[in-house]
N, C-alpha and C positions, 0 to 999 in steps of 0.2 A: 511343543512350547506353548505357554499361555501368553496371549498378547492382549493388553488393555489399550484401547485407542479412543481418541476423541472422535465422536460420530460426525463431526464437521469435516473430517478428512475424506474427500470423495473416493469412492471405490476401495476404501481401506480393507473392508472384509474380503471383497473379491480378489484383491491383490495379495494381501498378507496371509490369506488362508493357505497359500502355497508353502508357507513355512511354519504355521502353527494355528491354534484355535484362537479366533479373534472375538473379543467382546467389545462392542462399541457403546460408549456412554457419553453423556454431556461432559464437556471439558470442565465445567465447574463442579461436577459430581464425582470426579476422580479423587478418591480418598485413599488413605493408608490402608484401610480395611479391604477395599476393592483390590489393592495391589499386593495383598499379603502373599499370594502364591503365584504372582505374575513373573514372567521372564523378560518381557519387553514392554516398554511404555512408549506410546506414541501420542504426542500432544500438539496443540497449537498454542497461541500466545496467552490464552486466558488461564492456563493451568500453571501455578507456581510449582516448580520441581525443586525440592530441597530436602533437607534432613527430616523435617517434619513429615513429609509425604513418603519418603523412601525408607526411613529407619524401620528395621524389622522385616522388610520385604526381601525377596531373592531376585529382584530386578537386576539383570546383567547388562541391559542396553536401553538407552533412552534416545528418542529422536523427536525433534520438533519440526513439523512440516511448514516452517516459517523461515524467513531470512534472518530475523533477529532472534536472539536467545537470552535477552535480559531476564527472562522469567525462569531461567535454569541456573542452579548453583553449580557451576562447572567445577569449582574447587572440591565440593563434596563428592561429585562423581569421580573425579580423579583420585581422591583419597581412598575411595572404596572400589577402585578398579572397575567402574561401571562405564561401558562404552557410550559414546555420545556422537550424534551428528545433527546437523541442521540442514536447511535447504537454501543456501546462499544463492541469490539471483533468480530463484524460481518464479517469484511474482514481481520482479523489478519492472518488467515491461508493462504489466497490468497497472502498477502505480503510475508509471509515466504516462500511460494512455488516460488514466483518470485526470492527471494534471492538465493534459491537453484539452480534454472535455470541459474541465472546470474553467480554464482560461477562455475558451471559446464562448462558454455560457456567460461568464462575467463580461467579456467583450461586448456581447449582444445587449446584456441588461444595462450596461453603463455607457454604451456607445463609445467603446474604446477600440481603436485600431491597434491590434497587437504588434504588427510588423513595425519595427523601429523602436518599440518600447524596450526598456531594460528589465531584466529579471535576475535577482540575486539568488543563487542556489547555495544553501548551507548544507554541506554534506554531499560529497561527489563520489560515492561508492557505486554499487550496482544500480541503485535507483537513480541517484542524482546524475550520474553520467548519461543515463538514458533520457532523463528530463532535459539535460543540456543539449543533446543531439536533436531532440524533437523541437525544442524551443528555437534552436538555430534554424531548423528546417522551415519554420513558419515565419522567419524573419526577425526574431527577437534578438536583442543584444544581451549576451549572457556574461555575468560576473560570478566567479566561483570562489567559494570559501571552504577550505578543508585543512585545518592546521596539521593534523597527522600526516595527510598526504603531502602537504608542503614540506614537512621535515623529511619524509621518506624519499621524495623525488627531487627536492630542491628546484621544483618547477615554478617559475614565476606566474604561471597562469592561475595559481591558487593565491587569492588576494586576501589581505587583512580584512576582518569583518567590517571595519570602518568604511571600506570602499564600497560596501553594499548598501550603506545607509541612504544613499541618494537614488536607489533603484526604484522603478515604478512598481515592481512586484517583488515579493520575497517568498521563497518556498523552502521549507525545512525537510531534509532527508537524512537526519542523523540517527544514530542509536541513542538510547537513553542511558547515560552514565552518571554516577553520583559523586565521583571523586577523581582526583588527578588533574593535570593541567588542561585536559580536554573535556572536563565535566560538562555535560549538556543539560542536566536537570535545571529547569527554569532558566535556560540560556536566553530565552525570550522573556525578559523581565521588564520592570518599569523603566530601568535605564536603557535597555535595548529599544523599546518602543519610543522613548522620548527622543532618541537620536535619529529615527527614521524621518524621511521627508513627509510632509503632510499629504494625505490622500493616497498613501501606498495601499496596494492590494496584498493581503497576507494569506498564505496557504500553509497548512500543516497536515502532512500525511505520514509523519514519522512515528512519534510517540506522544501521547497527551502530556506527559510530564516534562517535555522539553519546553513547554509554554506555561508561564504562570497565569492561571485563569483570571485572577483579579486584575492583573496588569493588562491583559488583553481586553477585558471588558471595559476598563477605563479608557484604553486607546480607541475603542469603538465608540464609546459615549462622547468623547471629545472631538471625534472626527479625524484624529491622527491617522486612523485606518479607515479608508473609504469603503472597503469591502473585505470580507474574510471568507475563506473556504476551510472548513475543518472536517477531517475524517477521523481524527483521534482526539481523545478527551481525557482530562485528568479524572481519576477515580472511576473509570469505566467498570461496570455499566451504570453506576450512579452518577450520571453526568450532570453538569450544571445546565438546567433547562432554560435559565435566563440567558445564558450565552447562546444556546441553540436558537433562541428567538432573535438574537442580534446578528447572527452571521447570515451571509447571503446564501451559502450552500453548506448544509450540514448533513453528514452521512455517518452510518454506524460502524466505522472501522472496517470498511470493505474495499478500500482503494485497490488492495492487492488481491481481490476476490475474483478475478477473471477465472473462468473454468480452466483455461489453458494453464494458468499459473498454479492453481490448486492441484491439478493432476500432475504437473511437472514436479511440484514439491513432494507429492506422495511417492512418485517414482524414484526421486532422488534418495529419500530416506529408505525406501524399499531396497534399492541397490546396495546402500551402505549396510543395512541390516544383514542382507545376504552375504556380503563380503565379511562382515564381523563374525558371523557364525559358520563361515565357509560352506554356504549353501548356494546351489546354482540358482540364479535369478531366472524365473520362467516368464516374466511379464515385461513388456515394453510400453512406453507411453502411448503408442499407437493402438494398443489393445483397449484403451479407455476413452480416447478422444473421439466423439461422434462428428459427423459432418456438420459444418456450420449451418445455422438456421438461415443465415443471409449470405449465400456464397457470392452474390453479385448484386451490384447496385448501379443503375443508370441515372446519370445526373445531367440535366440540360443546364449549361452554365452561361449562356449568352446573356450579357448584361449584369451578371452577378460579380461581386467582389470575390477575391480569393478567399477571404475570411468566411464569407457566407457559404461558399462552396465547401470549405473544410468543415464547417459546422453541420451542413446538411449531410455530408458523408458520415461524420462521427455519430450524428443522431440516428442514423439508420442502424447503427450497431449498439450504441450505448447512450441512452438519455439520462444524463446525470441528474436532471431535475426530477426524474421519477424517484431516484434514491432519496433525494432531499424531501420530496413530498411524503414518502413513506416514513422517513425519520421524524418528521414533524407530527406524525400521528401520535407519537408517545406523549405529546404535550396535552392531549385531551384525556389522558388516563390518570387515575388516582396515583398519588405518589408511590404507594406500595407496589404498583404494577409496572412501573416504568423500567426497572432494571430487567425484569423478565421480558418485557417487550423489546428492549434493546438487543438482548441476546437472541430473541426469536427472529429479529430482522437479519441477523447474521446467519443463523442456522438455516433459515428458509430463503436465503438470498437467491434470486433468479439466476439462471445461466447467463453469463456474459462472456462472449467469445472475444478474442483479441482481433485487432484490425487486420493482421496479416492473413486471416482466413477469408477475407472478402476482397473481391475484385471490383474496382470502380471503373465503370465505363463512362467516359466523358464524350458528350456529343456537341462539339464546337471546334472552331479553328483557334489557332494561336494558344494552345493549352499547355505548352511546355513548362511554363513557370508554375502553374497550379499542379501539374502532374508531379513536378519535383517536390512540391510541398506535401502532397498526399503520400508519395513514396516515403518522404522523410519522416512522417509520423506513423508509417507502418503499413499502409494499404498497398495492394497490388493495383496497378492502373493501366488501362488500355483506352485507346480512342476508337 
């Protein structure tokens, strides 16, 4: 079988070569011509998969190594008996860890004690539920909004969006949908921002189109929003660089780019492809995950606040400000080179391992409370 794959899927050649001949190309360079005699198509979120791409090909199976699949025309695949799978939950923990890193950085930069502050989570699926647990672990008060889950479960823990307007922080974790009662396109619009309390901290790691760029810029200009963290942008890779200059933390759609998450997504679609074609799977996730670069961190905590300890631990694994610094490098480039630079940041993203790979050793007494917080955001902890 011939397999065309996005080259940003880690180990895709090494893994999928067990079931066919793999050609890896840039996701934006996957064309109908390249797919003409392909049997399997493996993508990430930047490749629109639709009739225009697939018409005339002999593709039998499509997989996206991402949790979302808004870029895939499922109706077209079903109508043409083309198999499909995604990787739900594969990078959910990665995104949740990104949120924690961002909250700790914002807390430091704006002298905000996170414990006791409220955070509204819009979208409580694989990602949002992990954000909920980690935010609770560090002592934040969580308010959840997810209308589909509210109807499915009849659970009162999912609150109307109006009850989130007074939260200190708002974070988005929804899919991007354009129609229906739960439409999320431009959910964060002028009306949404006008209803928020003054000085709110705003985060979006879901999809750029969930937020109306002009309305967000206006909310930042007027001070309605005190600080913003954006990992996703409208019209990627042609992002609004004025908005990038306005946000506190801006990154190139890499919140879910932990190495663990990307490899997990690859293995998930590999297993589904093997099952679809009735082929024995010969690889497991352990075949591709190397030992962590930072297996252990010792932290002296005497006299430090819990929040400072948490930030010190997180920074040993993931310095979110480095991602922000690299992102801002595109501001110095000519307009015609910014899109390519944005994609390059994603393609050449450095290895980031998840917190569970690192053991934190605390050297102090009375550490039970901070141990619980470190465990809650994912670290292994010992005294």
